[in-house]
DRENZATOR-638121 format. One line per 10 residues: number of its first residue (from 1); their letters; for each residue x, y, z of N, C-alpha, C. Coordinates in nm, 2 decimals, always signed. Each point is the difference from the previous one (the first is absolute). Last residue first. Layout:
! DRENZATOR-638121
NUM) a) X,Y,Z,X,Y,Z,X,Y,Z  ...
! end
This chain:
! DRENZATOR-638121
182) nnllssgpln) +11.49,+10.09,+15.44,+0.08,-0.11,+0.04,-0.06,-0.13,-0.03  -0.20,+0.44,-0.07,+0.10,-0.04,-0.10,+0.08,-0.12,+0.03  -0.33,+0.20,+0.30,-0.06,-0.07,-0.11,+0.10,-0.05,-0.11  +0.13,+0.26,+0.38,-0.04,-0.13,+0.04,-0.06,-0.08,-0.11  +0.11,+0.45,-0.06,+0.12,-0.08,+0.00,-0.03,-0.14,+0.04  -0.33,+0.34,+0.02,+0.01,-0.06,-0.13,+0.13,-0.09,-0.01  -0.14,+0.28,+0.38,-0.04,-0.14,+0.00,+0.01,-0.07,-0.13  -0.05,+0.52,-0.02,+0.04,-0.07,+0.12,-0.05,-0.15,+0.00  +0.09,+0.22,-0.47,-0.10,+0.02,+0.11,+0.05,-0.07,+0.12  +0.26,+0.19,-0.45,-0.02,-0.11,+0.09,-0.09,+0.04,+0.11
172) pteddqqlgp) -0.01,+0.21,-0.51,+0.05,+0.02,+0.13,-0.02,-0.13,+0.09  +0.09,+0.02,-0.54,-0.12,+0.00,+0.09,+0.06,+0.01,+0.15  +0.28,+0.22,-0.40,-0.03,-0.13,+0.06,-0.12,+0.01,+0.09  +0.06,+0.34,-0.41,+0.05,-0.03,+0.13,-0.04,-0.14,+0.05  -0.15,+0.23,-0.41,+0.12,-0.09,-0.01,+0.06,-0.04,+0.13  -0.36,+0.32,-0.05,-0.05,-0.13,-0.04,+0.11,-0.10,-0.01  +0.03,+0.38,+0.36,+0.00,+0.00,-0.15,-0.04,-0.14,-0.04  -0.14,+0.25,+0.47,+0.08,-0.10,-0.07,-0.01,+0.02,-0.15  -0.24,+0.28,+0.31,+0.13,+0.01,+0.05,+0.09,-0.11,-0.06  -0.51,-0.12,+0.01,+0.06,+0.14,+0.00,+0.14,+0.00,+0.06
162) lvtakeaavk) -0.19,-0.43,-0.26,-0.01,+0.06,+0.13,+0.06,+0.14,+0.00  -0.23,-0.26,-0.42,+0.13,+0.02,+0.06,-0.02,+0.08,+0.13  -0.35,-0.12,-0.32,+0.02,-0.09,+0.12,+0.14,+0.02,+0.06  -0.16,+0.22,-0.40,-0.09,+0.04,+0.11,+0.02,-0.08,+0.12  +0.24,-0.09,-0.40,+0.04,+0.12,+0.05,-0.08,+0.05,+0.12  -0.13,-0.39,-0.23,+0.13,-0.02,+0.07,+0.05,+0.12,+0.06  -0.38,+0.03,-0.27,-0.04,-0.07,+0.12,+0.13,-0.03,+0.08  +0.05,+0.19,-0.43,-0.07,+0.10,+0.09,-0.03,-0.07,+0.14  +0.17,-0.28,-0.34,+0.10,+0.10,+0.05,-0.05,+0.10,+0.09  -0.31,-0.29,-0.20,+0.09,-0.08,+0.09,+0.10,+0.09,+0.06
152) attdtnyrta) -0.28,+0.17,-0.34,-0.07,-0.01,+0.13,+0.08,-0.07,+0.10  +0.17,+0.03,-0.43,+0.00,+0.13,+0.06,-0.07,+0.00,+0.13  +0.00,-0.40,-0.25,+0.14,+0.03,+0.05,+0.00,+0.14,+0.07  -0.40,-0.14,-0.21,+0.02,-0.08,+0.12,+0.14,+0.03,+0.06  -0.11,+0.21,-0.41,-0.09,+0.05,+0.11,+0.03,-0.07,+0.13  +0.21,-0.16,-0.39,+0.06,+0.13,+0.04,-0.08,+0.06,+0.11  -0.16,-0.40,-0.18,+0.12,-0.02,+0.07,+0.06,+0.13,+0.05  -0.39,+0.02,-0.27,-0.03,-0.05,+0.13,+0.13,-0.02,+0.08  +0.05,+0.12,-0.44,-0.05,+0.11,+0.07,-0.04,-0.04,+0.15  +0.15,-0.33,-0.30,+0.11,+0.09,+0.03,-0.05,+0.12,+0.08
142) atavrnelnq) -0.32,-0.31,-0.16,+0.08,-0.06,+0.10,+0.11,+0.09,+0.05  -0.25,+0.14,-0.37,-0.08,+0.01,+0.12,+0.07,-0.06,+0.12  +0.20,-0.04,-0.43,+0.00,+0.14,+0.05,-0.08,+0.02,+0.13  +0.00,-0.42,-0.21,+0.13,+0.03,+0.06,+0.01,+0.14,+0.05  -0.40,-0.14,-0.22,+0.01,-0.06,+0.13,+0.14,+0.02,+0.06  -0.08,+0.17,-0.43,-0.08,+0.07,+0.10,+0.01,-0.06,+0.14  +0.21,-0.22,-0.36,+0.07,+0.13,+0.03,-0.08,+0.08,+0.10  -0.19,-0.40,-0.16,+0.11,-0.03,+0.08,+0.07,+0.13,+0.04  -0.35,+0.04,-0.30,-0.05,-0.04,+0.13,+0.11,-0.03,+0.10  +0.11,+0.08,-0.45,-0.05,+0.12,+0.07,-0.05,-0.03,+0.14
132) kvsdsssaev) +0.13,-0.36,-0.27,+0.11,+0.08,+0.03,-0.04,+0.12,+0.08  -0.34,-0.27,-0.17,+0.07,-0.07,+0.12,+0.12,+0.09,+0.04  -0.22,+0.14,-0.39,-0.09,+0.02,+0.12,+0.07,-0.06,+0.12  +0.21,-0.07,-0.41,+0.01,+0.14,+0.04,-0.08,+0.03,+0.13  -0.05,-0.42,-0.20,+0.13,+0.01,+0.06,+0.03,+0.14,+0.05  -0.39,-0.07,-0.24,-0.01,-0.07,+0.13,+0.13,+0.01,+0.07  -0.01,+0.16,-0.43,-0.08,+0.09,+0.09,-0.01,-0.06,+0.14  +0.20,-0.27,-0.33,+0.09,+0.12,+0.03,-0.08,+0.09,+0.09  -0.23,-0.37,-0.15,+0.11,-0.04,+0.09,+0.08,+0.12,+0.04  -0.33,+0.07,-0.32,-0.06,-0.03,+0.13,+0.11,-0.04,+0.10
122) nvnnvqqktm) +0.14,+0.06,-0.44,-0.04,+0.13,+0.05,-0.06,-0.02,+0.14  +0.10,-0.39,-0.24,+0.12,+0.07,+0.04,-0.03,+0.13,+0.07  -0.36,-0.23,-0.19,+0.05,-0.07,+0.12,+0.13,+0.06,+0.05  -0.18,+0.16,-0.41,-0.08,+0.04,+0.11,+0.04,-0.07,+0.13  +0.22,-0.12,-0.39,+0.04,+0.13,+0.03,-0.09,+0.05,+0.12  -0.09,-0.42,-0.17,+0.13,+0.00,+0.07,+0.04,+0.14,+0.04  -0.40,-0.05,-0.25,-0.02,-0.06,+0.14,+0.14,+0.00,+0.07  +0.00,+0.13,-0.45,-0.06,+0.10,+0.08,-0.02,-0.04,+0.14  +0.16,-0.32,-0.30,+0.10,+0.10,+0.02,-0.05,+0.12,+0.09  -0.30,-0.34,-0.14,+0.09,-0.05,+0.10,+0.11,+0.10,+0.03
112) ydqpfaglka) -0.31,+0.11,-0.35,-0.07,-0.01,+0.14,+0.10,-0.04,+0.10  +0.05,+0.08,-0.49,+0.07,+0.08,+0.09,-0.05,-0.02,+0.15  -0.19,-0.24,-0.38,+0.14,-0.02,+0.00,+0.07,+0.07,+0.11  -0.50,-0.17,+0.08,+0.06,+0.10,-0.10,+0.16,-0.01,+0.02  -0.23,-0.44,+0.14,+0.00,+0.13,+0.05,+0.05,+0.09,-0.12  -0.02,-0.47,-0.04,-0.13,+0.03,+0.05,-0.01,+0.15,+0.05  +0.37,-0.31,-0.19,-0.05,+0.12,-0.07,-0.14,+0.05,+0.05  +0.30,-0.37,+0.16,-0.10,-0.04,-0.10,-0.04,+0.12,-0.08  +0.29,+0.06,+0.36,+0.07,-0.07,-0.10,-0.09,-0.04,-0.11  -0.20,+0.20,+0.37,+0.08,+0.10,-0.07,+0.08,-0.07,-0.12
102) lygsisgngn) -0.24,-0.27,+0.30,-0.09,+0.07,-0.09,+0.08,+0.10,-0.08  +0.24,-0.21,+0.34,-0.03,-0.10,-0.11,-0.09,+0.07,-0.10  +0.10,+0.24,+0.38,+0.12,-0.02,-0.08,-0.02,-0.09,-0.12  -0.34,+0.06,+0.32,+0.01,+0.12,-0.08,+0.13,-0.01,-0.09  -0.08,-0.35,+0.31,-0.10,+0.00,-0.11,+0.01,+0.12,-0.09  +0.40,-0.23,+0.28,-0.09,+0.12,+0.00,-0.09,-0.01,-0.11  +0.37,-0.30,+0.08,-0.11,-0.03,+0.10,-0.10,+0.12,+0.01  +0.36,-0.01,-0.32,+0.06,+0.00,+0.13,-0.11,-0.01,+0.11  -0.07,-0.05,-0.47,-0.04,+0.13,+0.06,+0.06,+0.02,+0.14  +0.06,-0.40,-0.28,+0.02,+0.12,-0.09,-0.03,+0.13,+0.05
92) qiierltflp) -0.03,-0.42,+0.26,+0.12,-0.01,-0.08,+0.03,+0.13,-0.07  -0.41,-0.05,+0.24,+0.11,+0.00,+0.10,+0.14,+0.01,-0.08  -0.40,-0.05,-0.25,+0.00,+0.13,+0.07,+0.12,+0.01,+0.09  -0.07,-0.41,-0.21,+0.05,+0.10,-0.09,+0.00,+0.14,+0.06  -0.19,-0.35,+0.25,+0.14,-0.02,-0.01,+0.06,+0.11,-0.09  -0.46,-0.01,+0.02,+0.05,+0.05,+0.13,+0.16,-0.01,+0.00  -0.23,-0.19,-0.36,-0.01,+0.14,-0.01,+0.06,+0.06,+0.13  -0.03,-0.46,-0.03,+0.10,+0.04,-0.09,+0.00,+0.16,-0.01  -0.33,-0.22,+0.26,+0.13,+0.00,+0.06,+0.11,+0.05,-0.09  -0.52,+0.16,-0.05,+0.08,-0.12,-0.03,+0.14,+0.02,+0.06
82) ayqsakkeae) -0.39,+0.25,+0.24,+0.06,+0.02,-0.13,+0.09,-0.13,-0.02  -0.41,-0.09,+0.31,+0.12,+0.09,+0.00,+0.05,+0.02,-0.14  -0.50,-0.12,+0.24,+0.10,-0.04,-0.10,+0.11,+0.10,+0.00  -0.35,+0.05,+0.30,+0.00,-0.15,-0.01,+0.10,-0.05,-0.10  +0.04,+0.47,+0.31,-0.05,-0.06,-0.13,+0.00,-0.15,+0.00  +0.16,+0.31,+0.35,-0.13,-0.05,+0.01,-0.05,-0.07,-0.12  +0.43,+0.20,+0.01,+0.00,-0.10,+0.11,-0.14,-0.06,+0.01  +0.05,+0.36,-0.29,+0.07,-0.12,-0.06,+0.00,-0.11,+0.10  -0.15,+0.42,+0.13,-0.10,-0.06,-0.09,+0.05,-0.13,-0.05  +0.29,+0.26,+0.26,-0.10,-0.06,+0.08,-0.11,-0.07,-0.08
72) fiiqtltaat) +0.34,+0.24,-0.23,+0.06,-0.11,+0.07,-0.11,-0.07,+0.08  -0.12,+0.40,-0.20,+0.02,-0.10,-0.10,+0.05,-0.13,+0.06  -0.02,+0.38,+0.28,-0.13,-0.05,-0.04,+0.00,-0.11,-0.10  +0.41,+0.21,+0.10,-0.05,-0.08,+0.12,-0.14,-0.06,-0.03  +0.17,+0.31,-0.30,+0.07,-0.13,-0.02,-0.04,-0.09,+0.11  -0.16,+0.43,+0.03,-0.07,-0.07,-0.10,+0.07,-0.13,-0.03  +0.21,+0.28,+0.31,-0.13,-0.05,+0.05,-0.08,-0.08,-0.10  +0.41,+0.20,-0.13,+0.03,-0.11,+0.10,-0.13,-0.05,+0.05  -0.03,+0.38,-0.27,+0.04,-0.11,-0.08,+0.03,-0.13,+0.09  -0.11,+0.42,+0.21,-0.11,-0.06,-0.07,+0.04,-0.12,-0.08
62) idnkskndiv) +0.22,+0.33,+0.32,+0.03,-0.15,+0.00,-0.12,-0.07,-0.08  +0.25,+0.51,+0.10,-0.11,-0.06,-0.08,+0.04,-0.15,-0.01  +0.17,+0.33,+0.41,+0.04,-0.06,-0.13,-0.13,-0.06,-0.06  +0.07,+0.21,+0.45,-0.07,+0.07,-0.11,+0.03,-0.04,-0.14  +0.14,-0.16,+0.46,+0.10,+0.05,-0.09,-0.06,+0.09,-0.11  -0.29,-0.19,+0.35,+0.12,+0.05,+0.06,+0.10,+0.07,-0.10  -0.42,-0.21,-0.14,-0.02,+0.11,+0.08,+0.12,+0.06,+0.06  -0.06,-0.24,-0.47,+0.05,-0.04,+0.13,-0.01,+0.12,+0.09  -0.33,-0.08,-0.43,+0.11,+0.08,+0.05,+0.05,-0.06,+0.14  -0.32,-0.11,-0.48,+0.04,-0.05,+0.14,+0.13,+0.07,+0.04
52) mveentrimk) -0.43,+0.08,-0.38,+0.14,+0.02,+0.03,+0.03,-0.04,+0.15  -0.40,-0.06,-0.43,+0.04,-0.02,+0.14,+0.15,+0.03,+0.01  -0.47,+0.05,-0.33,+0.14,+0.03,+0.00,+0.04,+0.00,+0.15  -0.42,-0.28,-0.23,+0.04,+0.12,+0.08,+0.15,+0.01,+0.00  -0.30,-0.34,-0.23,+0.08,+0.11,-0.07,+0.02,+0.12,+0.09  -0.18,-0.44,+0.12,-0.10,+0.09,-0.04,+0.06,+0.13,-0.05  +0.28,-0.35,+0.14,-0.09,-0.06,-0.09,-0.11,+0.09,-0.04  +0.29,+0.15,+0.33,+0.07,+0.00,-0.13,-0.09,-0.07,-0.10  -0.15,+0.00,+0.44,+0.01,+0.14,-0.05,+0.06,+0.00,-0.14  +0.00,-0.41,+0.23,-0.13,+0.03,-0.05,-0.01,+0.15,-0.05
42) aiddltvycs) +0.40,-0.15,+0.20,-0.02,-0.07,-0.13,-0.14,+0.03,-0.06  +0.10,+0.17,+0.43,+0.07,+0.07,-0.10,-0.01,-0.06,-0.14  -0.19,-0.23,+0.36,-0.07,+0.13,-0.02,+0.07,+0.08,-0.11  +0.22,-0.39,+0.15,-0.12,-0.03,-0.08,-0.08,+0.12,-0.03  +0.36,+0.05,+0.30,+0.05,-0.02,-0.14,-0.12,-0.03,-0.09  -0.16,+0.26,+0.41,+0.08,-0.12,-0.02,+0.06,+0.00,-0.14  -0.17,+0.42,+0.36,-0.03,-0.08,-0.11,+0.10,-0.12,-0.01  -0.21,+0.43,+0.36,+0.10,-0.10,-0.04,-0.05,-0.09,-0.11  -0.17,+0.51,+0.06,-0.02,-0.13,+0.06,+0.12,-0.09,-0.05  -0.17,+0.46,-0.15,+0.03,+0.00,+0.14,-0.02,-0.13,+0.07
32) qqtdylkrnq) -0.04,+0.16,-0.48,-0.11,-0.06,+0.07,+0.02,-0.01,+0.15  +0.33,+0.20,-0.28,-0.12,+0.06,-0.04,-0.12,-0.06,+0.08  +0.45,-0.16,+0.06,-0.02,+0.13,+0.06,-0.13,+0.07,-0.05  +0.16,-0.52,+0.10,-0.06,+0.08,-0.11,-0.03,+0.14,+0.05  +0.36,-0.39,+0.18,-0.10,+0.09,+0.03,-0.04,+0.09,-0.12  +0.27,-0.49,+0.18,-0.02,+0.09,-0.11,-0.12,+0.09,+0.03  +0.39,-0.30,+0.30,-0.14,+0.03,-0.02,+0.00,+0.10,-0.12  +0.40,-0.18,+0.21,-0.04,-0.06,-0.12,-0.15,+0.03,-0.03  +0.29,+0.18,+0.35,-0.06,-0.13,+0.04,-0.07,-0.07,-0.12  +0.20,+0.43,-0.06,+0.11,-0.10,+0.04,-0.06,-0.13,+0.04
22) yrkiikvksn) -0.30,+0.29,-0.33,+0.07,+0.02,+0.12,+0.10,-0.11,+0.03  -0.25,+0.23,-0.45,+0.04,-0.13,+0.06,+0.08,+0.03,+0.12  -0.40,+0.27,-0.31,+0.13,+0.00,+0.08,+0.02,-0.13,+0.06  -0.27,+0.20,-0.45,+0.00,-0.10,+0.10,+0.13,+0.01,+0.08  -0.32,+0.31,-0.37,+0.13,-0.02,+0.07,-0.03,-0.10,+0.12  -0.23,+0.12,-0.51,-0.03,-0.04,+0.14,+0.14,-0.03,+0.07  -0.13,+0.32,-0.44,+0.08,-0.11,+0.05,-0.03,-0.02,+0.15  -0.31,+0.19,-0.42,+0.06,+0.04,+0.13,+0.08,-0.12,+0.05  -0.14,+0.16,-0.53,-0.02,-0.10,+0.12,+0.07,+0.05,+0.12  -0.01,+0.20,-0.45,-0.11,+0.04,+0.08,-0.02,-0.09,+0.12
12) pkstmtenqn) +0.36,-0.08,-0.33,+0.00,+0.14,+0.04,-0.11,+0.04,+0.10  +0.22,-0.48,+0.01,-0.08,+0.06,-0.09,-0.01,+0.15,+0.04  +0.44,-0.27,+0.12,-0.14,+0.01,+0.04,-0.08,+0.07,-0.11  +0.45,-0.30,-0.11,-0.04,+0.13,+0.06,-0.15,+0.00,+0.03  +0.32,-0.35,-0.19,-0.08,-0.02,+0.12,-0.03,+0.14,+0.06  +0.07,-0.11,-0.54,+0.08,+0.01,+0.13,-0.09,-0.01,+0.11  +0.04,-0.08,-0.58,-0.08,-0.01,+0.13,+0.09,+0.01,+0.12  +0.16,-0.02,-0.46,-0.04,+0.13,+0.04,-0.09,+0.01,+0.13  +0.17,-0.41,-0.21,+0.11,+0.08,+0.05,-0.04,+0.14,+0.05  -0.31,-0.45,+0.03,+0.03,+0.11,-0.10,+0.11,+0.09,+0.06
2) im) -0.05,-0.52,+0.15,-0.05,+0.14,+0.03,+0.05,+0.09,-0.10  -0.12,-0.53,-0.07,+0.11,+0.09,+0.02,-0.05,+0.14,+0.03
! end
């Protein structure tokens, strides 16, 4: 069982290695300036390196999801799986989530799951605010373009009015145009 006082914080003197995950699912080690695999990240962790995985587009910390994926891949390669009754119990009592199951077993500090939920709500709220601001900026830009386009259109229409005619006057009949109307 994990000691309640132990947390997943980085060591004071250790440098956290940042791995960026791109939309094409490639992982890029920013310190070594090279692409890495899930196996490479697993090796880093086994050698006690502090690793943080960041989604390059959203800038969200996806370290937990990446480590879960490493565990899943290792489990697929393992010659022995966890007993079926344990897997069933995880699904029944943790809603299929290993972290939910471990939390029910008391494997995390008591306030860990609450803090995670608060962090998730804050991330969702800031993400929502970001989307809202982006949308407002796009609407304002579109409105500015529309106003500019409308002003240019009116100016172009005024410039094409024939001298001596008002814009509301009917188009003059040209000689032979009566033949075209028949």
